[in-house]
C-alpha angles and dihedrals in degrees: 000000000000118000121250119242092213119118090240094051093111097044092103091063092052094051087048092049090051090051090049090050091056097044095046094047087053094047096048089047093052101042101058088041087055089060090053091049091052088050089052084059093051093251119167133220093272091054092049089051090050093050092047090052089048088063087067104042100089094043091051093062097037104039098090093047090051091047092056089047092056089053088059110026122105097203115057090162088070092055089049092053093043091053094052090048093050090046089052091049090053092053091049090050089053090051094058102030109119098188139046092247094056090045089057090049093052090046089056089053090049089054093051091053091050091050093050093051095043099047092048093047099046090043088056092053093046093048102044107028116094113248095254091048098055094099088052095046094047090040093058094040091053093040086063086054091052091047089057090048087057099044099041095059090044088055089050091056093047093046100043098034125194103309119123103202101095092179098056115113091240089053093047091050090052091051091054093046090051092052092052090050090054090052090050090052094053091049089059090075090072096067091041093059090045087053090055091048091055090045089052094049089051091049098047101035100198097040115145112249092236096054116128136245116313117274135187099259108038104011090255136081099239127167119246110198116222122203096241128121116278113273116248132179091245093052093047093047090053091060107105115260096010096108092047092049088049092053090053094046090048093052093047095049092044089055090056093049095045092050091048093049101035107032089071088052093048088051093047092054090047095047092248112149123241090246091062092045088051091053091050093051089047091053088055090049094047092051090052091051088055095048092050094049089050092046098097089051092047093045090061091055103039136033120257090241091054092049092050091052090050087051096051100041094036095051093041093055100036099047093051088073107058095073088059096047103028091123092055106073104207101045093045091048092047094051091047090050093051092044092045092051090052093044091051093059097054105059099055090043094053090048089055093045093051092043093052095044097066137047115285091246090059098050097101091049095044089052089049089052087052089053091048087059091045091051091047088055091046089056098041100036098055090047092050089044092051091051093048091046092056094072100022102036127243092304087067089063091058093044093051091054090048085056090054091052092051090047089053091050090049092050089054092047091052090048091060 
């Protein structure tokens, strides 16, 4: 689809980025608070791992179907809004859930909402960004994710404070309030998308009311059907490099999940307050924002392969240290900054590598296959991390995921 020369041709991306900021702030507020809610119910490391895995169950079985849908659907805005609404429902469910089983179910709903929003958003970037602007589009989209990963934990610290008794009535009330705030943040995406709809109508004059999210050429994200064979998981996985890129993406995303779920547990064991843990997670998120904003500049100076290796090796090494020094502020923050910067590089690069490896009509499906791999990792890695944490403590969960990052880097080095 040719790009528009109009001054508003990129507005669709910035509305999408704003929606991503809201949903990811909500998500990264809700997920650490979920760990504290589990602790208030006397849950152990294995239970935290199981609930974290439940977050990825529904996305694992629906990602490919949703990917095919994005290749055909005319209205990606509807999927964006639906994702935000489902995410909000998951947060509400977590706020009212009285048992571990119901928390796990609400966590699965939360994961489904995140998948809907993510797959619609990344498919929009892949479909409507010019080939030479993919790094920029994915960089800004994922920078919004990182901004949410910074703001969410900071809100956790502000809302839960510095107390250490997670089972006290005051702390339980703060946990519940935090989850409701997360739901409200996600719901704000709905008026944002309606605002964009009104702006689009004013801009285009005679636009149909059911047109989709604005895109570079026509002001709307409309599907253009290409005469190519239907995408399937088997066909996509046979494309050279796709399985390797999926392994890297899986390892990078698993590291984010394990840090979010288990760093609060490491801090709790070490007597570190939720506020300080929130600051550390925010430092990681801020470093990822920086790396993603700088990604277009870096991509002109280094190959994507080299940047991906920096991401895998750098994050795997730097993030092994924080559990050892979490009670010492500056070393812990420095390691999380370096690790966060490296983590931030990898996800948009794997999106670009997967998108450019397949025919343009397969891009939504290929990105969905990538998400299937991510969700498989989000199920398997927390379970593995919970098992490792049982004998080694919660720090073992983080170390085992660092090992997977290093293994992925080694695999890419060997594939040279």
